[in-house]
DRENBA-29250 format. One line per 2 residues: their letters; for each residue x, y, z of C-alpha. Coordinates in steps of 0.25 Angstrom, whole numbers. Each point is the difference from the previous one (the first is absolute). Layout:
N
A = X,Y,Z | ...
% end
This chain:
86
ML = 492,-198,124 | -2,-15,2
KE = -13,4,9 | -6,8,-11
VK = 2,-12,-11 | -6,-10,10
YL = -13,9,2 | 0,2,-15
IF = 0,-15,-2 | -11,-2,10
LI = -9,11,-6 | 2,-6,-14
II = -4,-14,5 | -12,6,7
LI = -5,7,-12 | 2,-12,-9
FF = -8,-8,10 | -12,10,-1
FF = 2,1,-15 | -2,-16,-2
IG = -11,0,10 | -8,11,-7
KY = 3,-6,-14 | -6,-14,5
YI = -12,7,7 | -4,8,-13
SD = 3,-12,-9 | -11,-7,-8
VN = 4,-14,6 | -3,5,14
KK = -13,6,-4 | -4,-13,-7
KS = 4,-8,12 | -7,9,10
YR = -13,0,-8 | 0,-15,-2
SK = 2,-2,15 | -11,9,4
NN = -9,-7,-10 | 4,-13,5
ID = -4,4,14 | -13,5,-4
QK = -3,-13,-7 | 4,-8,13
IK = -9,9,9 | -12,-3,-9
IF = 3,-15,0 | 2,-1,15
SE = -12,9,3 | -9,-10,-8
DL = 4,-11,9 | -2,7,14
PI = -11,-6,8 | -11,9,6
LE = -1,-1,15 | -13,1,7
ND = -3,11,10 | 1,-6,14
TF = 0,13,8 | -15,1,2
DI = -3,3,14 | 14,-1,5
IE = -1,12,9 | -8,-2,13
YV = -4,13,7 | -1,0,15
EK = -9,9,7 | 7,8,11
NN = -5,3,13 | -1,15,2
KK = 7,2,13 | 3,14,4
KK = 15,3,-2 | 7,10,9
KF = 3,12,-9 | 14,6,2
FF = 3,14,-3 | 14,3,-4
WE = 1,13,8 | -7,-6,13
LI = 11,-11,-1 | 11,10,0
NK = -6,9,11 | -2,-12,9
DD = 10,-1,11 | -2,-14,4
% end
């Protein structure tokens, strides 16, 4: 009997918790605060993006190509390697 009462109290506390969270999330106060914070972030991004310096491109001719000597490489065939008894 005491165990069932304890579970009932836990269930009521959890339901009250979710009720208050849902009530706050749907409230107009929360919607206004979230809209204002999103608006402030957009304004801050615009302000900071105007002050960003433009960097010059310094990657011109950074890759050096090396010519390889075309030496003959020994070709290995998989089946020949397996069949070899060396």
